[in-house]
Steps between C-alpha positions, in 0.01 A plus 500: 500500500532199729839432646648256744835444663642153444817318599656316205794265460827664402584409136866450598503302827139369513430619857163665573639849583411749223214743570287580192221754446264319263228661286290225339345521154158670527214575265237769540223628273559835337265709287644680201352767276552290189373175653134592507300338778735205526751500785854396412725316741820679595762246603806598701803282484667321788775699672771391741706745709793360700502660845806338660815312413586153622625488857640149447726537195539880505363577154356852472165617356639580152659157458182322608278715269730425206488125567119494544443685169689235300 
């Protein structure tokens, strides 16, 4: 699965200080026993993992995750 580390804006103070581990949405062909010769596409959903809190306003990882999931 592809992943990249990104720096996002804090949802509370707006400063560019929150480190995020980002897994984009991907699709890959997958053969199944019931699908015959046709390959089906398996799609994984986008995932975001907060790696650090905000150094500017002091919010921790849990608070930022909760705000981003709203």
